[in-house]
KOLVO-468542 format. One record per residue (C-alpha): residue in three letters; z, x negated, y negated. Coordinates in steps of 0.5 Angstrom, whole numbers, padded with zeros to 4 digits, always signed. Layout:
BEGIN
ALAZXY/...
end
This chain:
BEGIN
UNK+0025-0284+0079/UNK+0027-0279+0075/UNK+0025-0273+0080/UNK+0029-0277+0085/UNK+0035-0277+0081/UNK+0034-0269+0079/UNK+0034-0268+0087/UNK+0040-0272+0089/UNK+0044-0268+0083/UNK+0041-0262+0086/UNK+0043-0263+0093/UNK+0050-0266+0091/UNK+0051-0259+0087/UNK+0049-0255+0093/UNK+0053-0259+0098/UNK+0059-0258+0094/UNK+0058-0251+0092/UNK+0056-0248+0098/UNK+0063-0248+0102/UNK+0065-0243+0096/UNK+0060-0238+0098/UNK+0062-0238+0105/UNK+0065-0231+0108/UNK+0071-0231+0113/UNK+0068-0227+0119/UNK+0074-0227+0123/UNK+0077-0220+0125/UNK+0084-0218+0123/UNK+0087-0219+0129/UNK+0085-0227+0129/UNK+0087-0227+0122/UNK+0094-0225+0123/UNK+0095-0229+0129/UNK+0093-0235+0125/UNK+0098-0233+0120/UNK+0103-0232+0125/UNK+0102-0239+0128/UNK+0103-0242+0122/UNK+0110-0239+0121/UNK+0115-0242+0120/UNK+0112-0246+0114/UNK+0114-0253+0112/UNK+0116-0251+0105/UNK+0117-0246+0100/UNK+0110-0247+0097/UNK+0106-0246+0104/UNK+0111-0240+0105/UNK+0108-0237+0099/UNK+0101-0238+0101/UNK+0102-0235+0108/UNK+0105-0229+0105/UNK+0100-0228+0100/UNK+0095-0229+0105/UNK+0098-0223+0109/UNK+0098-0218+0103/UNK+0091-0219+0102/UNK+0090-0217+0109/UNK+0092-0210+0107/UNK+0096-0204+0110/UNK+0092-0205+0117/UNK+0094-0213+0117/UNK+0101-0211+0115/UNK+0102-0206+0121/UNK+0099-0211+0126/UNK+0103-0217+0123/UNK+0110-0212+0124/UNK+0108-0210+0131/UNK+0107-0217+0133/UNK+0114-0220+0130/UNK+0120-0219+0135/UNK+0127-0221+0134/UNK+0129-0228+0138/UNK+0131-0227+0145/UNK+0128-0221+0146/UNK+0121-0223+0148/UNK+0117-0229+0151/UNK+0119-0234+0146/
end
């Protein structure tokens, strides 16, 4: 009984902790597309999170974001 309990607790711990170690294997292009698809955000908190996620992409990501943003009415919007 004690061994089953230890195994159950260990299994639950692994299930809970494993997502925190997952890596994001998406390309920068995919990350940028996902971020831009969420704009405009519903509230300031969501907007702040998206802006922080954009900054994490670095210079290459910001350059790609800027190249994909166009003024309204000048593209296929």
